[in-house]
C-alpha positions, -999 to 999 in steps of 0.1 A, spaced: 0 0 0 28 24 8 45 14 -25 14 23 -44 8 54 -25 42 68 -32 38 64 -70 0 73 -69 6 110 -78 30 102 -106 7 74 -120 -22 98 -122 -2 125 -141 11 98 -164 -22 83 -172 -34 118 -181 -5 124 -203 -6 90 -219 -42 94 -229 -33 127 -245 -10 113 -270 -18 116 -306 -38 85 -317 -38 66 -350 -66 89 -365 -46 120 -359 -14 107 -375 -35 97 -404 -51 130 -406 -17 147 -406 -1 123 -431 -26 133 -457 -14 171 -455 13 176 -479 27 210 -470 47 220 -440 26 251 -431 -6 234 -431 8 204 -413 21 227 -385 -11 245 -383 -31 212 -378 -6 200 -352 -10 232 -332 -49 225 -328 -43 188 -319 -30 170 -290 5 175 -305 1 213 -294 25 213 -265 53 198 -288 49 224 -315 41 255 -295 66 282 -304 76 266 -336 73 289 -367 65 282 -402 99 298 -411 118 271 -391 148 253 -408 152 216 -403 179 219 -376 157 244 -356 130 219 -359 152 191 -343 167 215 -317 130 225 -306 119 190 -304 150 179 -284 147 207 -259 109 200 -255 118 162 -248 145 173 -222 122 196 -205 96 170 -204 120 145 -188 128 167 -160 89 173 -156 82 137 -154 111 131 -129 97 157 -106 65 136 -102 83 107 -88 96 100 -53 129 117 -49 150 85 -48 138 78 -84 143 111 -100 180 106 -111 170 75 -129 144 91 -148 165 122 -156 191 101 -173 166 92 -200 171 125 -216 207 116 -224 198 86 -246 189 106 -277 222 126 -275 246 95 -277 252 96 -314 262 134 -312 284 127 -283 301 97 -300 307 120 -329 321 146 -308 344 122 -288 357 107 -321 372 142 -327 351 151 -357 344 186 -365 312 201 -348 286 210 -373 267 243 -368 236 226 -353 255 211 -324 269 246 -317 235 260 -314 223 233 -289 230 244 -254 234 208 -240 259 199 -267 279 230 -274 298 227 -243 313 197 -256 320 210 -291 355 227 -285 377 225 -316 403 207 -293 396 173 -284 413 176 -251 390 203 -242 359 183 -254 369 153 -232 374 176 -203 342 191 -207 325 158 -208 346 147 -177 332 174 -157 296 167 -166 271 140 -157 283 123 -190 316 113 -173 304 76 -168 299 74 -207 334 88 -213 350 65 -188 332 34 -203 340 46 -238 378 50 -231 375 14 -218 363 1 -250 326 0 -243 298 12 -269 279 43 -257 246 27 -256 258 -1 -233 275 24 -213 243 45 -209 224 13 -198 250 4 -172 250 39 -157 211 39 -158 210 7 -139 237 21 -115 213 50 -106 185 26 -96 178 25 -59 181 -10 -44 144 -19 -44 136 -53 -57 100 -47 -59 103 -20 -85 132 -38 -104 116 -63 -127 98 -36 -149 129 -18 -155 149 -50 -162 121 -56 -189 129 -21 -204 166 -29 -204 159 -60 -225 137 -41 -248 159 -13 -253 190 -36 -261 168 -54 -287 157 -22 -302 195 -10 -303 205 -42 -320 181 -35 -349 193 3 -351 229 -11 -353 220 -37 -380 203 -11 -401 213 23 -387 197 46 -413 164 26 -415 135 21 -387 106 6 -405 71 15 -396 67 -22 -384 97 -20 -361 85 12 -347 51 -2 -341 65 -32 -324 85 -12 -300 56 11 -294 33 -18 -287 57 -33 -262 61 -1 -245 25 5 -241 22 -29 -226 50 -21 -201 32 12 -193 2 -7 -182 17 -37 -167 41 -18 -144 18 9 -133 26 25 -100 63 16 -107 91 39 -121 90 16 -151 59 30 -161 75 66 -162 104 52 -184 81 35 -206 58 66 -210 91 86 -220 100 60 -245 66 62 -263 69 101 -261 105 98 -277 90 78 -305 61 102 -311 87 131 -313 108 111 -336 77 105 -359 68 142 -356 104 155 -365 104 133 -395 71 142 -406 79 179 -403 113 178 -419 100 158 -449 75 185 -456 99 213 -449 126 198 -473 100 192 -499 89 227 -497 127 239 -499 131 217 -531 102 229 -548 113 264 -545 147 257 -564 143 267 -600 151 239 -625 
């Protein structure tokens, strides 16, 4: 009873936000819209409004991605505050997962593109000097990722190891999170085998399993993490839809 009561507030908020996710009908309606401006206008009048609020029709593809990354980071922090204090760091660590490819790129010593320099979470690691980059990472909460990478570990696996390290020792709440670890490992294997391609079927499978986890592990921290996984999938889909229409519009304006 005490366990349920501790997560009662968080579960109520999560249920409300889960119910407000875009449904199949909305995605289909949006898919039928061919131009960026109309797509954005319809999205603003839908349950996607919180994610596109403040986004302008004059956006570039990079600014769209930055906007959605920032929205996701803020949302992770918001969800973390709903949970009991001992679980907040576990949830906050989720916002570091989408940045792993960029962090890997920078740690490899590649020249930082302009969009990374515009991202407040990444530009601190984008010094022209690799030594300064590594020092900045070492002085941040990403230090466990750097340490593991320097020891030969892949960043996704290092992220998972640190995520599990952040779990409080509570067996009752562990099984749901362990399920999510297995699910994420399987998803990462799919991405590794075809890094540029995530089919609608694969996305649907991951979404289905996360939705099942959200329901099955209600009143546990795993429900919060499963919900964030679903939101990440929604935002990835939204980003792709917006970027495609923006790119199409830009291409159409190029004279033959």
